N, C-alpha and C positions, 0 to 999 in steps of 0.2 A: 069861225071859232067853234070847236066841237067840245061838247060836254054831255056825254051819254051816261053819266052816273058811275056808280061803283059796282063791280062784279067780282065775285070770289073766284080766285084761281088757286086751287088747293088750299082753301081757307084763308088766303090773303086777299084783302079787298083792294083790287086794282082799279084806278080811275081811268075810265075810257075817255081820254081827253086828247087834245092836240097841243102843239107848242104854244099857239096863241093864247089858249085858255090858261095855261100854266103861267106864262109871262104876265098876263093880265092880273091873275090872282096874286102873284108875287108883288107886283108894283102897287096894287091897291092895299095889300096888307102892310107893305113897307111904309107907304105914305101915311097910313092910319096908325102905325105903331102897334100892330096886332101880330100875334104869333101865327106862324104858318110853317109847319114841319113837312118837308117834301123829300122824298127819296125816289131815285130812279133805279128800279130793280130789274135785273136780268134773271135768268133761270137760277143762278146760284143764290141770289137774294130771296127769291120766292121759296126756294127749297129750305133755306134757314128757318122760315116760318112753318113750312109744311112738316118739318121734322121736329120742331120745338114749340109746343103750345105757349110757353111763356113768351118766347120771342114773337110768336104770331100775334099775341096781344099787344106787344109794343108796335109792331108794324101796323096793326089796325087802329092804333091810337094816333098814328100820324095823320096829317090832314090830306096829303096826296101821295099815294104810292103809284108810281108811273111805270108803264110798260117799256122799260129800257131795251129789253131784248126782243128780237123778232119772234122767238118762240112764245114769249109771254103775250105779245100782240096777237099771234095766231091762236093762242089758247082762248083769248077773249072772243074771237070769231067762232071757233069751233064749239065752245061750251055755252056761249051766251048769244051768239048771232050778232055781235057788235063788231063792225068792220071799221077800222081806222085807216086813214090814208098812209100813215107811217107810224113807227114807234116814236117814243119820246126819249131820245138818246141823251144820257147825262152830259157828255161833252158838248153836243150841239145845243142842248138847252142852256148850258152854262154861258155860251157865247151870246145867245139871244137875251138872257137875263142881264148879262154885263152890258150889252148894248142899250137895253132899256134903262138900266141904272145910270149909264152915262148921260142919256137924254134927259132923264128926270132928276138928275143931281142927287142920286141916292148913294151915299158912301157904302163901300163893301168891305168885308173882313174875310180873310182866308185862314182857316184853322185846320191843321193836320199836315201830314206828310213830313218831309225833311227840309231843313233850312236851305240847301242848294236848290231843291225843287221849287220852294216858295220864291226864292230870289229870281229864278228864271221865269216862273209863272207871272209874277208881278211885272217884270220887265216886258214880257211878251204881250200881256193884256193891255198894258199902258201904251205900247207901240201900236196896238190895234185900235184902242179906244182912248185917244189922248185926253178926252174930257172926263174920263172915269175918275172918281174919287176913291182911292184906296185908304181906308181908315187904319188898317193895320193887318198884320199877319203873324201867325204863331205856329211853330211846328209841333207835331205830336211828341210826347215824351216816351212813347212806346213802352209804357209800363202802367200798372194800375195806379191811379191817383187816389189819394185820400180825400175825404169830403172837403177839407179846407182848400186843397189844391184845385178841386173841381169848381168850388165857388169862386176862387180867384180868377180862373179862366173866364168864367161868365162875367165877372166884374170888369175884367180888362176889355172884353168885347163890348159890353154896354158902355163903358167909359170912353171908348174910342170914338164914339159918335156914329158908328156903323148903323145902317138901316137894313142891311141884308148880310147874312153870314153864309159863306160856302164852307162845307167841311169835307175833307178828303181823308178820313181815318180808315177807310177800307170797310168792306162788309164782313160782319154785321156791326162792328164797333160804331160806325158813323150813324147807323139807325138807332142804336141804343142811346148814343149821345144826343141826337136830335130829339128823341122821345123824352129823355130825362130833363133836357134844358129848354124845351119848347116854351113853357110859360115864363121861366126865369128870364129868358132873353127878350121875349115879346117882340120878335121880328121874324121875317122869313129865314128859315134855315134850309139850305139845299145840300143834301147828302149826295155828292156826285162822284165819289170814288176816284176812278182812274182819270177823270177829267184834269186833275191837277198835273199828273205826269204827261198826259197828251199835250196839253197847252203849254207846259214848260219845255216840251221838246225832249224829255228824258225817256219817253216810251213812244213806240210807233203805233199808229192807228192802222187798222185793216183797210185795204182798198175799198172804195165805195161799193163796188159790185159785190164784194164778199159780205159787206154789211147788209146790202139789200136782200140777199138770198139766205141770210141767216148763217153764214159761215165765218163770222167774225171770231167765233170761238176757236176755229182751226188755226187762224192766223196768230191769235194770242198764245195758243198752246205751243205753236212752233217757235215763238219768240221766248217763252218762259216755261219750258216743259216741266222742270222740277217743281216750280211753285204752283202751276195750274193744272197738272195732269189729273188730280183727283176731282177738281171742280168740273172739268169738262168731260172726262172719260167715265166718271162715275155718276155725277149729279145730272148731267144732261139725259142719259138714258133713263135714270130713275124718275126724272121729271115726266118724260113721256109715258113711262109705266104707270106712274101715279095718276096721270090724266086719264089713261085708258081704264084703270081700275075704278076711278070715280065715275066715268061714263057708263061702265058696265054694271055699276051698283055693287061692286065688290068692296069698296072702301069709301067712307065719307070723310070729308074735310070740312068741319064746321068753322065759319068765320069767327074766331075767338076775339072778343073785345076786351079792352082794359077793364079790370074789376070795377063794377058799379057804374059803368059808362053806358051811354046810349050810342047807337050807330051815328057816326059823324057824317054830316052832310058836306058836300063839296062847297067850298067858299062861293058865295053868291054876291 
């Protein structure tokens, strides 16, 4: 189990941890009924914080921001000398957490995406983990909710008996939602994005070798060029440029924290 603390990548405090450390933290928080907001961020997610100080405060107000993308993992090594054996990939983490929830009898809730995706997702995870307890699922409304609607979603999740909530609202909406509802839900929230589509079978994952060498972006761009071209062809080079500028002392990215808060420690 690896827990090497938090380190700023372009102002976003990324947890240098492995899968085992995250799963352990989720299970312990779920059993204790304590909040734990977790997000697996690739380059696109880190760049949302690097380019928006308000959102950076939200990201740094989460309990665990994980190095989902290989470039984020490499940035930890280059800028901070922290070497991890692997990234903490949201879809892979989801399966590990679901397996642990099945073993420990922790009911789960899926929030986000579309109804057909959720139906396939629940069917597939139950086929894989027959002992898993699914307390409920709810699709995104794909529009701005008023305060009463937001409270109602939280109450439905709490009332379902769920002990762990997975959200797949897409970046950065899912991180905003996890930040805003962390304390109200008082359970682990895992913002895992594309994991819903991958495990539902509605989107293809890159081959393992492409993931290992950091070319997953190329596979996803080839699959969805219209939706993802800006994310990968603009933000990926900009991420490298920002890292170089920070290393060369040409630009500083201070880790912004939520107003009035102290730096959060990793769950112990």
